[in-house]
N, C-alpha and C positions, 0 to 999 in steps of 0.2 A: 547506584549505577548499572544498569541494564545493558551490555554489549550484541547493537543486530548486527547482521551482517546480509545485505541480498543478494539475489542472485536470479537466472532464467532469467534474464533477458538479452534480447540478438538483434538480428534482424530477419522484418517478415512481410511479406506479398499480404495489400489490403484485402483485408476478408481471413485472414489465419489467424491463429490465437501462441499465444505462449501462457506460459503459467510462471508468474513470480515467483520468489522466498522469501522471506524473511526466519533468519536465526537467530532465534537469541539464547544468549547465557547471563550468567553473571545474578542473577535472582528467578525466582520461580516465574515463567512467564501468565501463568495464570491473577498476580496482580495488576498487571496492568491494562488498560485497555488499550484498542491500538490504530492506529489508520495507516493511508498509503496518499500518499500524493508525489505531484509529479512539478516534474518544470523544463514546459519547451524551451527551445532556442527561441530568447530575445525577450520570454515569455515571465511575469512571476509565478513562482510558485502554489499551483492548487492543490486542492480538496482533491482526494480522488475518493474514499472509501473508505469508513470505518466499521471496529466495532467494538462491542465491550467486551471486559475482563470472565465475561463470562457464557461470552460468545453466542446471548441472545437475542441482543441487538445490535441489525447493522443498516449502512445507506450511504447513501452511494450519490454523489455528483450527478448533475442531469445529464451532462454527457455521455454517459459508461451504464448507466443506468441500464437494465436490463439485456449491457452486454456482458458489466464487470459480476464479477462474485467472487466476495470475501470470507475467510475462511479459515482455520485456526485449529491448529495439536496442541495442546494441553501436553501431551502424551511425549511428545518432538520437540517439545519448545519451538515452533516453527509455522508462521501466519500464510495464509499460501493472498496471494491477490487471481484467479482465470481468469486469461482475458480474451474473451472472442467478438468476432465481427470486426476484428482491429480496423479502423481507419487512422491514414497516412496524418488524420490532426492529433492521435496519440502517442505519436514521434514527444518522445521525452525519454530524462535522469527519472527515476523513480526511487522513490526511497519508502520508505516502512518506517516509522516512528514511534513510541509507546511511549504515553501514559501516565504515572501512579494516581493521579489526583485530576478528572476532568467531571466535567459536567454534560449534560448531554446539548444543551449549548455553545456547548465551547470544541465541539467537535470537529465543526470543520476549521477550526483556526492555529496554524500552524507554532503559531507562539503557545499554545496551551501544552504543548507535548516535549519534553523532555532530554530525551532518548531518541536519538538519528541514524539513523544505517548510514555509508556514504555513496549509496546509491548503484541503480545499473539503469542499461539504456537500453531504453526501447527502441527501436525503429522497426517502423511503418511505407515501406515503397508503395507506391502504386499500380 
């Protein structure tokens, strides 16, 4: 299994930006497709963004498309989520996830990912 550690969360005003990082260890990063999910207060965990193991294919939830960008640096074994134009409704604990085997149709389903980080809190004030 791969171990994942998120960082970069914090408190930011609406309209601001944050960059989350997900550092992987234990296995070659390039062997996994990766995703970001989030869970807001009183809400279920929801899909945010996906990147394929090659980095060629990406996808986003409609709620963040155009504002968030997912990327990966295989040399550093690190995935990123650049979040711009943040809104109060983006407030949540953000989790990174890794899947050794996943199909395109499974990318938004959290049960498809077998490895998870501990999460990092993002709070956006109005």
